[in-house]
N, C-alpha and C positions, 0 to 999 in steps of 0.2 A: 235329780231328787223330778219330787211332785210340784204342777204347775199350781194346782190346790193349798198347796203348803207356804208357798211364799205372797199368795197373793193375798191371803187370812190377816196375817200381822200387818203386811202394807197397809190397809185397807183399817184395820184396827190404829194403826200410827197416824195414821191423816185425820182417824177421826179429833185422834186426843189435840194433836198438832190445832183445827182450827178451831175445840175449844177454847186452848189454851189462849188464844190469840181474840178472842170475843173480848177481853175488858180491856182491850188498848183507846178506846173512845167510850169515854165512862160519861154519864149525860148527869146533871146536879142539876138541884133548886134552892134558894135558902135566900136566910132574911136577913136584912144590914140594920146597926144602927148606930151609932155616933154622938156626940161633939165638939165641937170648936169655936173658931173664932171666926168670923166672915170681915173681911177688909173690901169697904168699899174706898175708890182712890178717884181722884176727881180733878180732871187739870183743867187751866184758864186760873182766871181771876178768883173764882169761887175756891180754888183750892186749900186756903189755910183752913177754911170751915166746912170744906165738903170731904176731908178724909177724917175718916173715925172709924170704929171695933166695933162690933154686936158678936155677943155669943149667937151660935146655931146649933142647934140641934137635924136632925137629921133620923128615917128611915124608910125601908122600902122591900125591893125582891128582884129576884135576881133566879138565870136559867142558864144553863150554857153547857159547853161539852169540853171536857178534862183528855188531852190525849198525852203525853208521856215528856214534853218540853215546854211543850203553848196550853194555855186556858184560853177557852174565845165565850163570852157570855153577852147578851143585853140585859141592863137593868134597866130599873126604875128609882128614882130617889123623889123625896119630898123635905125638902129644908125650909127650914122655918126659924127667924128671927125677928126679931120685936119691928125689922123693917119690912122686911122681903118676906113674901110667901112665894117658893116656882114649884116648880115640878121639872126633873129632867129624864129625858129618855135619854142611855147611853148604850153605847156598843163598846165592849172593854177585848182585849188579849194586854193577859197577861203574860212573860214570857219568865219560866223559870230557871234558875239561878243556882246550881249544886245541891239536884236535890238530893235527900234523904229518907229516909225511912221516915223519920220522925218530926222533925223540920223542916221547911220547905222557900228559902228564899223566894223574892218574885221581885218585879220590878212591872207596870203597868204601864198600857196607854189607853184612851178613850174615845171616841167622838159620839155627839149626839145633839138634843136641841130641848132646849129651856123651855119651858110652855108654860102656859095658865097660873103667869104669876103678879101677883101688887106688889105698888110698891108704896108705901102709904097715902100719897095720896095720884098718883102716878099708874096707871093701870103698862102692864109690862108687853113687850109683842112677843111670839115666839120669833127666839135668838139661839144660833149654833150653843154649844158648848164643847169645851176640851177639859180633858184631865191627866194628872200622870198621880201612877201610886207607887209605892214602895214597903214591904209589907213581908212577913213571916207568914209559911202557914202549919200550924202545926194536928200533928195524925194523932188522933184519941186511939188509944190501942186497943185492940178487939170488935170495935167498932169501925162501918165503913165512914163514920165520920170524920168531919176537919171544922177550923176555926182557925179564922184570918184574921188576923191584928195588924193593920195597918194605919199609913200614913198617906192626906192625896189629895192633892192640890187643886182648885176647880175652877175654872177660868168660865166666867157667863159673859 
């Protein structure tokens, strides 16, 4: 056999394999929005009058990397209630559980900072924050878009 006849198909095969693996790591950007409840828990003597619930809204933006089993993202959120307005900057790791082409359940954790908030009469300092997330990712057919529906608990 001629060596040129062996090298040419091998070279084309390598070029095709490289192109097929190009989408193993995908970068994404997104917007967030949500409604929920914020619970204040006070210890000590003030606990009978200090514990209360408030409705909350949030909105923000995120940027991340999506690999086959995990997503890593940086997220900014603005939380707004009647009593508390604060900003969150978080780094999240999201683990995909049993991925399917249409729906993928996931479990995530995040850590970061709470900053520039104010609480009725007291300014709040920068504090650490943590969150846990549980949700579903829905793939929109014939597009590269996905929508997440999630529940999360944030500790500040």
